[in-house]
C-alpha angles and dihedrals in degrees: 000000000000088000090051090050090048092050089048091052092050091050090048092050090048092051090049093050091048089057099042102043097060092051092051091049090052091052092051092049092055092050092048093050091050090050092049091050091051091050092048090052090051090049091051091050091049091049091050091048091049091049090051091050090049091052092049090048091051091050091048091051090049091051090047090053090049092050091047090049091048092048090049088056095049121103117253122236089256091053092050092050090049091050091053091046092048108032118196116270092218111039092173140086088261115065094201093059122088118207129203127182129191147132135134145264113234130181120192132194115193127187109191130189119189128196090213133021112338119255117248129193127019092353087071092060097052139351112288109170097207092058092067106109120227095195140034134067119302121236139197119296112283126225121211125179121186145146097208095123090065106127140203128189137179124196131183134196124198123176116211135175087250098051139299120293120210131178132195125197121176138168140179134170105244119121091015114157095210126081139032140217098249101093121336104021086214109167125185122244122245130204114253099168133011109159143132129208126203116187103307096346127093124187129176138044116330141119115323112257087234090071126079098207094195089066093064111112122248096245131149087228111091096243112350127187123074091219097055125116109228134165143131119202146145114283150146113238136182120197123196116193120222133190092267104023136321149277119233129190125188144178109208140188111276127222129167125208117191141177114232118238110286093010134284140129117349118265113223104201112188092180106111122132097194124060123237109267120216130182121185134182118201129195121191135182144136087288092062128257142298132195138187117200130191123197129194120185140180108220109200142167125190108162143085089033091304121123123172142116140193138184122232140170142209138196129206132187118188142159153157118228120200115227132185126293094017096304121134142184121223126189150156137197118191131180139167149095094259102052096103110128092014092068125073097340092304092309087157130037114237091242147322139255116250127216091281091048094251120144115253112190121221123222111230137176137185140177141176140181127199130184120203116200126191111213094182139326092291103033132060140155140201127208124186148156133200143187137188134176143178130211097223121186095225092194085069105027099037125225100284094077121100117264099186147347134210131189142174133191133191126172147161121213126192125197108200092176135010114293093005123107133182119187152160127214137186117214126190123184136174134189125193123190128208087252090064093250115133142179135195137206127208113188138175115201126192120189141183118193137176125187119215 
């Protein structure tokens, strides 16, 4: 009985275990599967993080290679020093072209005293004869400081199998319309030269062929004499060398300036059909140089209901004679009925309109002489005088037009070091009108200049 009960108990325990053990196994399986899923997710995240780190490392290595490659291509300190010590002969896109740059920095201080109303505007920066007033109340002397004459130029030279090609580009800041003296004194640049030369031909803006530039005095003042011919303009020029100089022929930009009938504001008539024609003969030697220039112009107006033209001419003789011990003598004589804007910075108009609005040309003449003396290797001076006049028909032009101008310059210039100059100059100018009214200018100019 006890055995039967024991066997019953064993069977009962067996049945219970058979029921409990499968349920427990099922619970363990579910837990294991959840744990495996969690581990797999962690592995995936680790793999993604590792892959990201590998990409960043690859990019960093690539950048390192690029930096190393760039550094390998950089010049060493020694190479940079050598480049500065031996600059390239052709710093342009074209290896056959040579480039030169230069110019100067110049600062001027001008103290001006007028016998009549003071001059304002560009006449304060340098001597312009026509800006001297012949009426109005005088004032105290006026001080003007500026650096507008500072200059920059660039020149190129290119040899070719059909002749050498040269170019010349140059600017300064005089006569600029932009800027003022209130705060920044920022003045706009203006084109002085923009020309190219090929063999014997020159085209572009440069000195008029009517001017012998070597005859210009060595003054601190920008231009100087009232009787000087002076102009830069667009042109086409041909130069033929000779055994003792050259011939030059040019066609130049025309412009007509006229006085209205009875007087009044200048008429600028840019209406010409024919260019100004200039022929010049130059002689050079150890003694210096001499030139004779001839000018033929069409003077024309075709505006404001006016339509007329005339033909005039001018003649100029100029030179620079070499004297002993570095001294020289510079001079010009100019005459004609078509000088107008070519003479003394357009101090006279080329003519006037009569009562029927026809152009009547005015005969004008001007001259100057300047002596340059070298005191020693660091000190030199220039002294000069000039005169110009016009034969106005006052019945046509009126009495308010200028009859004549006079000027004188004297200076002393010191060069403490090579290419630097410091100087002082006295300038006297006088204007007389046909009415008899006149005005004078007394000016002291101080300048510092360095060529580069």
